[in-house]
N, C-alpha and C positions, 0 to 999 in steps of 0.2 A: 350574639356572642357566640353562641355554640355552632353555627354556620361561619363565622370567621375563624374560629381554632381547628374546624376540620378543614377549611381551605388552606391553611398554613401548614398542618400536618400533611396535608395531600402534596404541596408544594416541596416542602422536606423530602418526603419520599421520593419523589422526582429528581431531585437534585443528588439525592444517594444514588439512584439506578443510574442517571447520567455519570456519576463519578466512579461507580463502578463499573461502568462499561468501559469508561478510559483506562482505567487499571488495567482491565482485562488484556484490552489492547497491547497494554506494555509486555504484559505476563506472555502473550503470545508471541511477541516480538521474541522476547528473550529464549524461549523453546526453539521459535523459528531459526536463530542467531546458533543456537547449540547445534542443532539437526543440519545446520547449513555447513558448520565448522567440522563437524562429523563426517561429511559429503552424503549425507542422506537429503539430496534434494526435494523428493518427493514429499517429504513429512516437511521438510522446511516450508516449501510452498503452501502447503495444507496447513499450517502454524499462522503464516504471513495472512493467507486468506481469512483466517479465522481474526486475527487482528484487523483486518480491512471491516468484516462483518460488524466488528465492534466499534469501528471509528474509521469511516470511509475516508476520511481527509487526512488520515496518517500518512505522512509524504515519506516517512523512513519505509514503511512496511510496501507503500507501491514502489519504491526504489529498488528495496530487495526482491521482492516477488517478479518484478519485471526481470531484473537480472538471473533470479531463477528459473523462470520460463525460459529466458533465452539459453542457459545450460541445457535445459531438458529438451531444447529445438520446438518448443511452443510459441514460435514467434509473434502469431497474431496476437496472443495473449499478452507477450512482451509488449508489443506495441500499445496497447490499450493501456496497460499500467503506465507507461513511459509518456504516452500522451496525457494521462490523467493527472499524472504528478506535473508535466509542462503547465496545464491549465491551473492547478493549484499554485504553481510556483512559475511563473512566467520567466524565462531565458534561463531557469537552472541548467547550470553546466551538465550536473548530473543526468538530468531528463535527456537532454541534447545529445547528450555521448549516447546513452542507451538508444535513444530514436533513430541516431544515424545506424548504429552497427546494426540495429533490428532491419531498417530499411534496407541495409546492404543485404544480409541476409533472406529476406523476402524478394531479393532481386529489383528493387525499384532504386535502384543505383544513382538514378538524377536527383532524389528527393534526399537519399544518404547524401551526398555531395553537399547539395545545398544545406542541409544539416549541419554538416561538419563546416562550413564556409562561415 
């Protein structure tokens, strides 16, 4: 009986920690959006990276950090973000648009054209 109670408490604790991580992801996103709207792209990228640390499958954070990297001319990082978003949401117009423009900036014009087509 005592072992069962300990397991239940343990499972509840794990559930709370996971829920808190998702909440932190949204909080970091909010800070990232605020920094972005103020034109502070480096801080915004940092906040979205924190959101992704808390929840690596956060599609909105992947999209936003991809565009921020693009603005900061960190095209390889942008490509990785857009590719990850495309893996999570196959055929996402947002991911494909980001990939198309990023491939163009990287000089990968054939891939850019294929992506846009």
